[in-house]
N, C-alpha and C positions, 0 to 999 in steps of 0.2 A: 468603567475602569481598566484603565489602561495595563494591554496583555504586557508580561516580566520579557525582558532580552533573551532570556533561554528558552526558545521556543521550538518545537519540531514541528511541522506539518503533516496532516493528513495527504493522502495519495489517492489517485484513482489511474489504475491503469487503462487505457482505452484500447489498447494494442497489444498485445504481446506474452500476457503471462505466462509463464511456464516456457514457454517459445525461448526466452530471453536467457534459460539457463543453458541454453544449449549455444548463448553467440548469436541468434536473431537479433535483429531489431526491433523494439518496441516504444510503443509512444503512450508517455505518463504525465499528469500532469498533478501539482499540487493543487490541494483544498483551501477553502478560506478558514477554514476549523484546523485548532492548534492544540498540542500538549505545551504546557509550560512545566519545567521545575526549579526547584530552590535546594540547594546545599548546604546546610551547615553542621557544624560541629555535631557530635555525638556524644554519648554514653561512655564513657570507658568498657571497653569488654564486651559492647552490644553491637560491634562491626558496620554492616550497613541496615539500618530501618529506615521503612517506608512509611509513609500517610498519603495513601493514593486517593485522591480524592478527584478523580478522573469519571463522569459518565460510563454509564458501561452497560453491554446486552448482561443479562443475569446471567452469573456463572463465568463469564468470562476470564476476571481475574484470577477467577480460583484454578482455571483450567490452565493460565498461562503462569502459573505462579511457577512452575520451573524453568518455564522461558525465561520468564525474567530473572532470576536468580542467575543463570547462565549467562543471561549478556551481562547484566554487573559485574559478574566473575572476569569476563572476558574484556571487558573494556579498562576495568581497575589496572587489570595484569598488562593492558597494551599502554598503560598510563604511567606503570610503575607504583601505582598506589598503594600501598597495605593498609587496609581496612581494620587490622587487629593494632594498628600503632597511632592510625589516627582514623578512628572511628568517625562514621557520618550517618547525618537524619537524612532523607530526599524525600521533598513533599512534592506530588504529583497533583496538578491540576489543567484548567484547560476546558475548549471547547470542544474536542474530538471525542466522539464517542467510542470506547473502546470495542472495536467487533471485528470480525475475519475479515481482511479484504481492504479495508483502509487504511494501510499500513500504520494502524496505532503501535504498534512495537518500534519500528522504524523511527516514529516521531517522538518516542517516549526516549528511544536511546539516544537523538540528537538533541534533545531539551538539555537530559542528563550531560551528554558530553559538553553543552555549552556550560550548564552551571559549573561542571568538573571545575573546568578553564577557569572561569572565573571566582572561583572558591580556591584554590590553589596556586593562581596567577600564573596561567600557564602560557596564553597569550596566543592559544591555538590560532589559525586563520580558518576560513572557512573550507577551504581543503584539507586541513587537519581535522576540523570539526567530522566531516563526511569521512573520513578514512577511520576515526573512534566508531564513526555512528556503526558504520561497514562492519568493525570487526565484533559491535554488539549486537548485529543480527545474527551471527554466525552462531550465536544464542539460541535461537528462532529456526531459523531454515537448514542451518547446520553449513550448506554452500550456496549462501544468499546469491542472487541477480546481480543487488545493489543496487536495482532500481527504485527500491523502496527509500533507501537511506539517500540517494540522491535527489529523490522529490523533498524528502523531508529537510534537506540542508539549503537548497538551493530555490526553493521556490520554481514558479511558472509551469512554463508546457515542455517538455524536453522531448528529445530521440536519445534511445539511450543503447547500448550494444557492449558488451560483456566482453571483455579480456580474457579468453579461455588458455591464453600463454601466462598470465597470471601478471600483469602489467596493468597499465590505467586503462580504466575503461575510457569506452567514446561517450560522450555528453557533448550533444548539439542541442542549442536553446532553438526553438522553434518560432516564425512568426505565422499570427493566427489572424486567419481573416476576420473574425468578429467574435465575442464573446458565444461559451456553448454552456446552455442549459440544460442541466440534468438532475435528474433524483437518485437517490443513492438507496436503496433498500435491502433489508436487513432481511435475511433468514432465519436469524436467530439461531446458526448453528454454528460454533466455535469446531474449528479444528487445527490443528499442529501442523504448522506448513511443510517441516522436516520431514514428518511421515508421509506428506502427500506429495513433497519433490521426491523422495526415495521411491514411491511406490509408482509413480510415473516412470523413473529410469528404469524400474521391473517391466513397466511395460516394452518399454522403447527396446530395451535388450530383449526382449524377447521374438519382438516381431521388425527387426529394421528397415525393412522393406516400405513398411506401412506407413512407420512415421520419416523418412525418408520424402514420400509425398505428400504426405501431412506438412512437413516443412514447408516442401515447395509451395504449397498451396496458400500457406502462412504469407512468405515472402512478399507474394502477388498481394496479398490483403494489403499488406502494410506500405508498398509502394504506392499504392493506389489510396490509402487512407492520408500519408503523407500531403498529398498534393491537395486531397478534399478540404482536407482540415485549412492548409494556407488560404484555400479561395475561400473558406468561409461554405463548402457546399455541406448542408445539413443532410439532405437525403440523400449523398452518397457516404457522407459518414457513417449513416443511421444503417443502409446495407452494407455498408463492409462492418460495422459491429455484430449485426445479425451473422455475417460468414465465419467472421471471428470466432463466434458463439458455436456455431456447425461443426469446427476444427475443435473447440473445447470440451464438446461432447465426446465427439471421436477418442480424446485420451482420457475419459473415462472420470473429469474431476467437477462436471456439471451434477445435477442431482435433482430431485423432484420438487423440491422447493422453489427453488434457482428454475425450473424450467415454468412452474407456475406461475411464478412473478412474470417472467418475458410475457407469459401468454396474456395476461391481464393488462398487463402495462403497455401491449398492442392494441390491446384492443380498445383500451382509455386515449390511443391517440399517440404512442410512443414511435419514434423515428426508428430506431434502434436499441437491441435491448441485449445486454450481455453478463454476466459472471465479470467482476474482478477481482484480480489477488488470487487466493490460496483456492479457492474453489470447495467443492462439497460441501456446501452452507458457505455462512461469509456475505458477502454484499452481491448486487446485481446492480449494474448502473443502466440507469434510463434515458434516453437522447429525447431533450424535448425541444419543439419549435421556439415556444418562447414561455414568457410566465405565464402564461394563461394556461397554456397546455402541461407546464410542468405541474400546477398545483391540480390540473384533473388528475395527471397521472397519479402524482400522490396520495390524492385522496382514494382511487383505485385500487393501489396497493393496500393502503390503512386497512380499506371495509374488510380485505379477506387476510387482515389479520398480521401484516408484517410492517413494520416501523420503517419511516422512511426519513429522510434530511432531501431538502432544497437546496441546491447553491449551484455557484457557477465556475466556470475555470477558463483559465484566456483571457481572465479580467485586467 
C-alpha cells in the first residue's frame, strides 16, 4: 500500500542528545519508518478528535496524552485555526512505533502539519512545515532542540546546531560513506521529555564546571564522529558512540535497562551502543557491521525481553 504524502519520519540521534539543547552540534538521521496523518472535517462542537492507529509501546499513548493535546493546541494557534469553529477529525497511522527516543512526537507533529496544510489549502513549503512541527514540539519538550522535527520533515542525515539567539537553526546535510545498519532497542519505559530536559538543566546549574568539561569532551566526540561517518568508518563510529554514552551517563540520563541492553548487544557483536533521545528509558541505538550482525544483535536483545527494530540510515 502506498503511504500518504502527509508523512513525518522517525529519527535516531547518533550523537548529541541533550547537548544540542545548549547549542552544541548533533548528528541525527531519519529512519525509514514513518507516521501519516489525515485531517477531515469533524462534527460540530467536538473540537479535535483523534483516531490513533499507530503501533505503540504499551502505555505510551496514555502517558503522552497531555503532550499530544498541548502539541495540537500550539500548532492550531500558530496557524490561526480555531477548532471550535472548524472541528477536526485527525487519523494517525504508519509504521513508526510510538516509543520514547525515536522521534514519535515530532513525526506526528510533522505529519499533522502537512495534513492541516492540505485540508485548509495553506500551501506550506517544507521550511514552513518544519516551523509548525517545531511549534508543536514545544508541547512535548518545552524548549525543544529542533532536531527531531528537522529529521521528521527533511529526512536524510543531518548536522544540527540550535541557534540559542532565537534565529534559524543551522542544518547541514551530511555525505555518508556507506549505509549504516542499526538496531533500535526499546526499554519499554516512556518518559516526558520536558521533565528530563528540565532535570538535566538543574544538574548543570548546580555544577557548571563539571558540565563545561563534559561539553568540551562531547565536542571532541562530535568532530571525530563527523569525519568517521563521512568516511564510513564503522569501527570508529562505534567507539565514539560508546564514548557519547559515557557522557550521557554522566549527565544522569541513562538507566539500568539502557545499560543492560548496551552490555548484551556488545556481547552479541554490536560495534557501538548508546541511548538515543530523551533517555532514562526510551530507545537504544546499536551499531551493526552488516545485516548478519544486525540480526544477531536483535535476537540477543529480544532474548532478554526487549523489543527491537532493524533498520538502515544513510540509504
